[in-house]
C-alpha positions in Angstrom: 10.6 -9.6 -28.4 8.9 -6.5 -29.6 9.5 -3.1 -27.9 7.4 -2.8 -24.9 6.2 0.5 -26.6 4.5 -1.6 -29.2 2.4 -2.9 -26.8 1.2 0.3 -25.4 0.1 1.5 -29.1 -3.5 2.8 -28.9 -3.4 3.8 -25.2 -3.5 7.8 -24.3 -0.2 9.3 -24.0 0.0 11.6 -21.1 2.2 14.6 -20.9 4.2 15.8 -17.6 5.8 19.2 -17.1 9.3 19.5 -15.5 9.0 19.0 -11.8 6.0 17.2 -11.9 5.6 14.1 -9.7 4.6 11.1 -11.8 4.3 8.6 -9.1 4.7 9.6 -5.3 6.9 7.3 -3.0 4.3 5.6 -0.4 1.1 6.0 -3.1 -0.6 3.1 -3.9 -2.2 3.6 -7.3 -1.6 0.4 -9.0 -0.6 2.4 -12.2 2.1 1.5 -14.4 4.2 4.1 -16.5 5.9 3.7 -19.7 8.3 6.1 -21.0 8.0 7.2 -24.3 10.2 10.6 -24.2 12.0 12.9 -21.8 13.9 12.4 -18.7 12.9 11.4 -15.2 14.8 10.9 -11.9 13.7 8.1 -9.2 14.1 9.5 -5.8 14.1 7.3 -2.6 13.6 9.3 0.5 14.6 12.4 -1.3 17.8 11.1 -2.5 18.1 10.5 -6.3 18.7 6.7 -7.1 18.3 6.6 -10.7 18.3 8.9 -13.8 16.4 7.6 -16.7 15.7 8.6 -20.2 15.5 5.4 -22.0 12.2 5.2 -24.0 10.3 2.1 -22.9 11.4 2.4 -19.3 8.8 1.1 -16.8 7.7 2.5 -13.5 5.4 1.3 -10.9 5.7 -2.4 -11.7 6.9 -3.5 -8.2 4.2 -1.7 -6.4 1.4 -3.1 -8.8 2.6 -6.7 -8.9 3.4 -6.7 -5.2 0.1 -4.7 -4.3 2.4 -2.3 -2.0 2.8 1.4 -1.7 5.3 3.0 -4.3 9.0 2.4 -2.8 10.2 5.7 -4.9 9.0 8.8 -6.5 9.3 9.4 -9.8 9.6 13.0 -11.1 9.9 14.4 -14.5 13.2 16.2 -15.1 12.1 17.7 -18.4 8.9 17.6 -20.4 8.0 13.9 -20.3 5.4 12.0 -22.4 4.5 8.7 -21.1 1.8 5.8 -21.2 -0.1 5.9 -18.0 -1.8 2.4 -17.4 -4.2 2.2 -14.7 -5.0 -1.5 -15.1 -1.6 -2.5 -14.8 -2.3 -6.2 -13.6 -4.6 -6.6 -16.4 -2.1 -5.1 -18.9 0.8 -7.4 -17.4 -1.2 -10.5 -17.4 -2.7 -10.0 -20.7 0.2 -11.1 -22.8 2.8 -13.5 -22.0 5.5 -11.5 -23.8 4.7 -8.4 -21.8 5.0 -10.4 -18.6 8.2 -12.0 -19.6 9.7 -8.3 -20.3 8.7 -7.3 -17.0 10.1 -10.4 -15.3 13.6 -10.0 -17.3 13.5 -6.4 -16.1 12.8 -7.3 -12.8 15.5 -10.3 -12.6 17.9 -7.9 -14.1 17.4 -5.3 -11.2 17.6 -8.2 -8.6 20.8 -9.7 -10.3 22.5 -6.0 -10.1 21.1 -5.3 -6.6 22.3 -8.7 -5.2 25.9 -8.5 -6.8 26.4 -4.9 -5.4 25.3 -6.2 -1.8 27.6 -9.2 -2.1 30.5 -6.5 -3.1 29.5 -4.4 -0.1 29.5 -7.3 2.4 32.9 -8.5 1.0 34.4 -5.2 1.2 33.2 -4.9 4.7 34.0 -8.4 6.0 35.5 -8.0 9.6 35.5 -4.1 9.6 32.1 -3.0 11.0 29.5 -5.2 13.0 26.9 -2.9 12.0 27.1 -4.1 8.5 25.4 -7.3 9.5 22.3 -5.4 8.0 23.8 -6.4 4.5 23.6 -10.3 5.5 20.0 -9.7 6.6 19.1 -8.0 3.2 20.6 -10.6 1.4 18.9 -13.4 3.1 15.6 -11.9 2.5 16.3 -11.5 -1.3 16.8 -15.3 -1.6 13.8 -16.2 0.9 11.0 -17.5 -0.6 7.7 -15.8 0.2 6.1 -18.7 2.1 9.2 -19.1 4.2 9.2 -15.2 5.2 5.5 -15.7 6.2 6.3 -18.5 8.4 9.3 -16.8 9.9 7.2 -13.8 10.9 4.5 -16.0 12.4 7.0 -17.8 14.7 8.5 -14.6 15.9 5.0 -13.5 17.2 
């Protein structure tokens, strides 16, 4: 597949200053950002969870696809240049290769997150009862959306 940056050609690039927030945790703007150059950090509840400087990195896809508030803040650590795509759903749905690229990215993240949670679960087995939360998270990761809706309805 071509680089995601190729699919953004012709769009306006936006510059961000060091320290500038590009996506604010809790906001629901429905925009997608594609990093052209620079370094950013991803913060969740004021804790850095990732440092990214790879051109073509995408931010805001989960919020846009799920139509939920942003789960993290994306902040420029250096001067940053990025494509800001306001019509994220149209952009993602407009080309099967773009959609496949993002699906692959999300699948990779889910794989590593699930692997990490399984490792935590195995390390904590029999040690702390409060780590049952890991079991609940793992169950939700593999639960189909329709199943979770039905489960919530039966709890009410």
